N, C-alpha and C positions, 0 to 999 in steps of 0.2 A: 527665521528659526521656527521649528515646529514645537508645539507644547510637549511637555514630558509625557512619555508613553505610560499607559496603565492597562489593566485587564479589560477595561471598557472601551478600548479604542483599537483601531486597525489602520495600517498603512496600505493604501491601495490607489487605484485609478477611479475617478468619480465623474459621471456625467449627470448634470442636473437639467431636467427637461420641464418646461412650462407648457402645459397642454391647453388646447381649446376644447369646446364642448364636444367636438367629434373625436377627441382623444389624440389629435395630431399635435406634434411638437411645434410650437410657434417660435420658441426661443430655446437655445441650448448652450450650456456652459460645460466645457470639458476640462478636467484637472487631472493631469497625468500622475502627479505625485501628491496625494492628499492624505491627511489624517482624519478619519471619521471617529467621533467620540460620542458616547451616550452620556447624557447628563440631565439635570433638572434645573428649572428656573425658580424664581422667587415664589411662583404660585404652585410649585411642585409638579408642573407639567413635565412630561418626558420630552427632552430635546435631542435632536440629532445635529451635532456640530460638524461642519465640513471646513477644514483648515487647509489652505493652499500654501502655507509657509509664510504668508504675509498677513492675510486677513482671514477672519473666520465668518461663517454664515450659519445662523441657527435656525432650525426648522422645528416648530412645535408639532408633536405627533399626537393629534387629537383623535382622528379617525384614519386608520392606516390599513394597508394590505401588504403582506410580505410575500415575495415570490422567491422560492428556494429550490426550484427544480435543478439549477445548475450550480448549487453551492459547492459540490465536489470539485468543480473546476475553478473555484474562487470567484464566482459571479453570483450576485443576488440583486434584488430590486425592492424598493419601498415605494408604494404609491400613497400619496397624501390626499385624503378627502377632507373637506370639499375644495381644497386649494388647487386641485388639479395639477399637482406637481409629482413627478416621479424621479427618484434618485437611483441611478444605476451604478452598482459597485462592481468592479472587475479587477483582475490581477491581484487578488488578495490571498494570502496564505489560507488555504481552506479550513484548517483546524481553528484558526483565530476567528474566521468569519462565522463558522458554526456557533462558537461560543457567544459572539456578539449578538447574532440574530436570536439565539435561544434566550439570552438575557433580556433582549427587547421584548420578545413574545411573552415571556413569563411576567415581567414587570408590567407590561401594558395590560395584560389580562387581569392580573391581581389588582391593579389600580382601580379597576371598574367598581370594586367593592368599597374601597377606602375613600378615594378622592372624588368629591363632587365637582362638576364642571364650574369654572369661574366665568361669570358673564363678561361680555365685552365691555359693558359699562364699568364694572368693577375694575377691570384691567386698566381702562383709560384714566380713572380717577385715583388709582393707587399711587401712593407715595413711596412704596417699597423700592429700595435700590435694585437695579438689575443684577442678577447673579447667574452664574453657571457652575453648578457643583457636579463633579463626575458621579455618575450613578453608583450606588452601593452594590456590592456583589449579591448574587441571588442567594437567598436564605431558604431553609426548608419550608418555613411558613409561607413564603411567596409561591412556591410550587404547589403547596397544599391548597392555598386560597384560589389560585388560578384554576386548578383542576376541579375544585368544588363548584365554582361559578360555571365552568364549562359543562360539567355533568348535569347541573340543574337547568341548563339551557338559557341561563341569564346573560351569557356573553359568548360570542363566537370567536374562535381563535383567528388571529389576523393572518395566519400562514396559508399560502396557496402554493401548490406544487405545479401549477400551470405557468406557462411563460407569458411574458408581456408582448404586446403587438410590436412595440418599438423597443429594440434592444441596443446594446452598446456596439459601437463600431461604425455607424453610418453617419452621414452628414445631412442628408435631405430631411425636411421636416415631416414628410408623410410616408417615406419609404420604410419598409420593414427591414429589420436587421437580424440576420441569422446568427445563432450561437451554435457551437459544436454540440453534437448530440451526445448526451450522457444519460443513460438510463440505468439507474441504480437505486435500490432502496436506501442506500447509505446517504444519498443526496438530500433526503427529506429530514426536516427537524421534527416531524410528527411521526409517531408510531401508531399505525392502524392495525389493531389485533384482528378485527372483523369489520366488514363493510358497515354493519349496522351500528357499531359502536362509535362514539365520538373520539377524535384524536386525543391522546394523553400527552400533556406537556411534561418534559423532564429535562434536566441538564445532562450533558453527556457524561457517562460514567465508564471509564476505560481503565485498563491495567496501567498502573503508574510506571514510569521509567525508573530503572534502578539508578544508583549513583553513577555507575560506569556509563550507562546509556545517556543520562542527563549531561555528563561531562562532554561526551562526544557531540551531542546536539548543540551544546553551548559553543564548542570550538567551530562547528560548521556555521553557526549564526554569526560568528566573528569573521567569517570569510576565509578560514583556513582550508587548504587542500589536504584532505585526510584519507588515509586508508585505515579502515577498522576491520578487525578479524575476530575470530572466536571459534571454539569448537561447535559441533552440531548441537542445536537446542539452546543456544545462549541468547536467542532473541534478536538475531541480526535482521531478519526480514521484518519483524515487529518494529524495530527501531527505524528501518528504512521508510516504512509507511509514515511514521511520525515525522521524519525528516521531510518527506514529500509534502506533508500537510503544513509544515512550518515555513516553506519557501514560496515565493511568488510564482504562480503557475506559468505566466507568459515567458519567463526567462529560465525555467527549470525543465530539463529534459531527463526523463527517467528511463534508463535502459538496463539490459542484462545480456549476458552472453548467450542465453537460450530463450526461445519463445515462451516456454512454460514459466520460467523464472520471471520473465518480463511481465507476464499476465498477472502473476501473484502480487506484483507491486504497481500494477496499473500503468505499465509503460510499453516500450517497444524494444526490439533487439538493437544492440549497439551497431550491428552491421547495417540495419535499416536506417538508423539515424545518420550514420556516417556517409552512406551512399557510395562507398568506394569498392564494393564487392568484397572479394577475399583479401584485398590489399596486396596481392602479389605483383600487380602491375607496377611499372616505373612510377616514381613520385609525380612527374608531370602529368601522366595519364590519370593518376588518382585525384590530382587537383582539379583536372578538367571534369571528372565525374562528380566531384563535390560541388562544382560551380553550376551544376544544372539547376534550373528553376525548381523551387520546392526544397531541394536539398540545401542549396545555398542559404535559404531563409533560416533553416535550422541552425546552421553554423553561425550566422550573423546575430541571431536573436538570443542564442544560448549564453547564459551567464553562469549557470550551475548545471553541471553534468553529473548525473548519478549513474554508476556502473555497478550492477550486482553480479555475483558469481564470477568475479574477476579471475579466479583460478583457471577457468576454461578459455580465457582470452590469451592468444599467443603473443609473446613478447615483441616479435617483429611487427605484428599488426598494430600493437600499441605505439611503437616508434613511428610507424607510417601515419597513424592518426595524429600524433603530436606535431609532425612536420606539416601535414595538411592543414591543421588548425591554425598554425602560425601564418601560413601563406594565404589561406582563404580569408582569414580575419584581419590580415595586414597588421599583425601585432607580433613583435618578437619575444614577448614574454612566453614562458613555458605553456604549452597547450593553448597558445593564442590568448592568454589571459583568462580562460575559463576556469572557474572554481571546480575542482574535481572532488567528488565524494565517492570513494571506491570501497566496495565491500566484498568479502568472500573469505574463504579458507583454503590456502594453498595446500594444506594437508588432506584436502578432499579431492575431487575429480580434477585431473590436469587437462591442458588443452587437447582437443581432438586432433590427432595428426594422421596423415596418410601413412601407409605401410612403410616402415623403416625410416620415416622422416623424423629427424631430430627436432624437437620443439624447445622453445625457450619460454620460461614463465615470465609474467609481466614484470616482476621485480628484477629480472635479469635484463630488461630493456635498457638501452642507453639513456633514455629520457626519464626513467622512473624516479630517480632521486632528485632530478630538477623539478619534477611536477608535484611530488608528494612532500608536504611539509611536516605532517604529523602521522605517526603510526600508533594505533591503540588496539588493545585486545580486550574483548568481553570474556570474563572468566566465570560468571555465575550461570550454571546450567539450570534451565527451567523445564526442559522436556522430561527429564528423568528426575526422580526424587530419591531413589536408593543410592546412598553414597558409595557403596561397594560397586554397584553397576557403573556409576559415573567414573570411578577410579579405573575400572577395567577398560572402559571406552577411551579414557585419556591415554592409557598406556598403548592401546592399539593405534590410536591416532598418531602417536610418535613412532610407530613401527615396532613396538615392543610387545612381546607375548610371553611373559613368564610362565613357568610350568603350571602354577596354580590357576592362572587365567585360562590356559589351554584346557585344563581338566574341567573347569566350570562350563566352558563353551561346548566341549565334547559331551558332557552330561546332559545338556539341553536337548540333544537328539532324541531322548526318551521322554521328554515332557509332553503331557497331554494338554495342549493349549486350545484345542477346538472346544467349543461350548455352544450348546443349544442350537446345533445345526449350522453354526457359523465356523467355517474352516479357516485355518491360517492362510494368509496370503504368502505366496512364494515369490521372493525377490530373485530375479535372474540377471545375469551379467549381459545377456544378448537379447535384443527385442524380438528376434525371430522365435526364440523359445517361448516368449510371453504370448505372442499371437497364436502360435500352435496350441499351447496349453489351454488358453481361454476358449478358442474355437472348438477344440475337441471336447472339453468338459461341458460346454453349453449344448452341443449336439447330443450328448449322452443323456441329457435330462428328458423325461417324457413331457407331454403336454404341448400346448400351443405356444408358438413364438410370437412375441409382441415386438414390433419395430417402431422406433421413435426417430424421426428425422429432425434435425436442427432447423430452426428458422433463423436465417442470417440476414443482416441488414443490407448486405450487398453480395449477391452470389458470385460477382466477378472476383471477389477476394477470398474465395473458399480456401485456397492454399495457405494464405496468411493466417486465417482463423484456425485451420487445422494445426498449423505449426505452433501457434501461440496460446490457443484456448485449451484448458484441461478437459473440456467436454468435446466428445467426438461428433463428427457430422452425422453418423448413424449409430444408434445404440439398439442392440437386440437383447431381449430378456425373456426368461421363462420362470415359472414358479420353481424355486429351489436354487436360482442363480446366486452365486456368491458375488456381492457387490461392495463398492467402497464409495463413500461420499467424496466429491471433488470440490466442495465449497463449504465454508462455515455457515451452518444454518441456525444452530442454537447452541452456543458454547456452554451455557449453564447446564443443559441437558446432555452434554457430551456428543452432540451432533456436529462434529468438526471435520475439517478436511483430513481425510485418511481414516475416518471412523468406519469400522467393518460391520457388515450386515448380510442378511440373506432375504431374498424375495419370498414372502409367504403367501402372496396372492395379488389380485388386481382389483381395484375399485371399479365397479361397473359404470359404463358411460360410453359416449361416442368414441372416446380415446381412453381406454382403461389405463389408469395410473397405477404404478406398482406400489404395493404395501411392503415395507421393509422392516424387519426386526433387527435392531442393532445390538451389538455386544454390550452397550451401556444399559440395555434393558428397555429402551424406547422402541415402540412400534409406530411407524409413521407412514402416511401416504405421501409419496414424493412428487412434488409438482415442478414444472419447468422453472428454471432460474435464468437470469441474463448475465452474460459476461461481456465486458467491454475491453477491446484491445485497440492499440493505435497502429495505423498503417502509415505508409509513406505520405508525406505532405502534412502529417499531423492530424489527418482525419480519423474519426472514431468509427470502429466497426463493432457491431454487437452480434452475439449468438444467443439464441434462446434454446435451451435443451435441458433434459433432466440432469441434475448434478450427481450422476452416478457413472461408474465404469466397472466393467467386469474385473473381479479381484481374485480369481484363482491364482493369477500371477501378474506381476508388474516388473518393469525393468528398474535396475538400481538408479539409472540416470533419471527416470521419470519420478522416482520416489523422493528426490531432493525436496526438502521443505516439509515433508509429510511426517506425521507422528502416528505410528501404526499400533493398534491394540494387540493384535496377534499376528506374528510374522514368522515364516519359515524361510530360511536362507540356504541357498546352495552356493558355496564359494569355490567349487572345484575348477571353474573356468574363469576365475579372476585374472585379468590381464593388465591391470593398471595399479600403480601405487595409490593408496588411499581408497580404493574401491571397496575393500573389505570393511574399512571403518565406516564409510558412508552407509553401507547396507546394515551393519550392526547397530548403528546409532539411530536408525529409524524406529527401533523398538522403544516403547515407553518404559518397559521393565524387563528384567531377566526372566520373570515368570511368564511373560507373553512372547518369549523368543524360543525358536527351535532351529538349531544350526545343524545342517546335514553335512556329512563328509568333511569335517573340519580338519584342516592341516595348518600348522603354525607357519608354513612357508608362504601362505597367501597374505600374511600380515607383514607389510613393509611400507616404508615411507621414503620419499625421494630425498637423497642426501643433500641436494642443493637447497631444498625447502627447509630441511632441519637446520641447516647452517643459517638461513635467513631468519628463522624464528628464534634461534639462539642469540643472534645479534640484536634482534628486537627486544628480547628479554633483558639483555645486558644494558641496553640503552634505557629501558624502563626503570631498572634498578638504580642506575646512575642518576637519572632525573629525579627519582623519589628521594634518594639520599641527599641530593643538592637542595631539594625543597625542604626536607627535614632540617638540614643545617641552617638554611635561611630563616626558618621559623624559630629555631633555637636562638640564633643571634638576635633576632627581633625581640624575643622574650627577655633576653639578658639586658638589652638596651632600655627596655621599658621597666 
């Protein structure tokens, strides 16, 4: 039996290595399923306890180094000096591992001011009973004390973002073990503002989950197969990232229907994971494709499969996947026993179908109701704050456009939403219109053209990177170019994915970097950022490029997940149900929206989807009334 779980422990795989003077592992112990807990002994030393389900082993953390480069993959290491022991942690939910290592770093640094080291003689002669008390949560004074000591130069942070020579996954004592490449500033527990400044320690502060989001996460952690939905701006992608951070990385596969959506949540496309192409081939042929080396490993090791933007997955493809999963995994349970975490809004973009080809939604698939145990809906809109605008969008989402809503949208055509040289981004239904508009407007600008080529980790996978990465392979800019951020850089200052700006100049240098004035009032020199995407076989690819794209126009499909400050929409060529809603819901406010040539006919929702959501609503009401009745009966009995 494992000890009771607390905030100071994590469940993971652990390798304990005992090193010689040359740093080679002379002895190694591997524990696939361990609990790692932070605590204190009778002398108030910080202990790291490793419990394998039967016995525990305690390590005193007197002089340590923490290696956190791969923490985003659920991997980290602790090196104990002078004992020459290193503890390698892997397959740990990343969010839990980050909190554990931050707690350790802060407590360890703060202790240097309070606790005087106890001599070996005192320890030997002590009559105190041996104890292990779980370490207390980090307090404000702990962080303050640790940062004071660090800023004074009295103590060095134990955190290192470099890798260890010997890492998890190998068996030879002197052979180097490779980890998957993950290059991301989010992987570090240390924030470096400038190279000259010392790292600042702080506990992670993020947006809290709402009650709805917490309930969904709780159901997933209990092992339920779940579909959760919600209108645009209800925090579906935010919740998905928290779900990814709460599940063990080795058995969790994060996918989406499109490359851009997959990149947003750090995953790959569902088609790349499945390895069966379009799924149009006969079942036996699809099974053979899925049994290829690399692809088969995905299917066999997967325990939790996340699918985002499910509305764009065709129902027959879902059925084919479900059948392939059962055969390849040799398990007759629905989807071969894999836990499904499915997200999306069927009232947004439907599956992409060839001309005149009838498509089915996933909820119309034969296997949908066998696979999905729980359906839940997020209702709290976070992107927009104006209740009237939210009500308008909700009506349009359901295919309704009352006279007063139509009048308000028609009147936006005369709104002046351009400001300080920053023009509204035009959302287009067809990507050909986007490319022509951006190319034409850039050529019309006077001045020199600056070209920025992406630096890719593997040029052989340029097509994969182009499909999944929001940053293009080539970016051309001039002074006056209308641009948009493609990555969150500083949320507090408004520099978020979708923030609009204009290039006001270029910083001098060998490669002049663009200076951009944003609508939020910030002027910033934009430097290259890195994106990471997953390719076939689970390998990581990276692209380094400026986090900008030309923004005179973008397509409605490419705008999914974005929140736009000022947007102009042309809906004359809308060709799919839900397309008008997706476009309108990108706007943060009615004041930042201009709708050209509006016609109420473009607002429509698929009748099958409306019936599906109506059924979900009835089920939710019945479930809530049953729960209320149960609570009332329990109160009467008490």
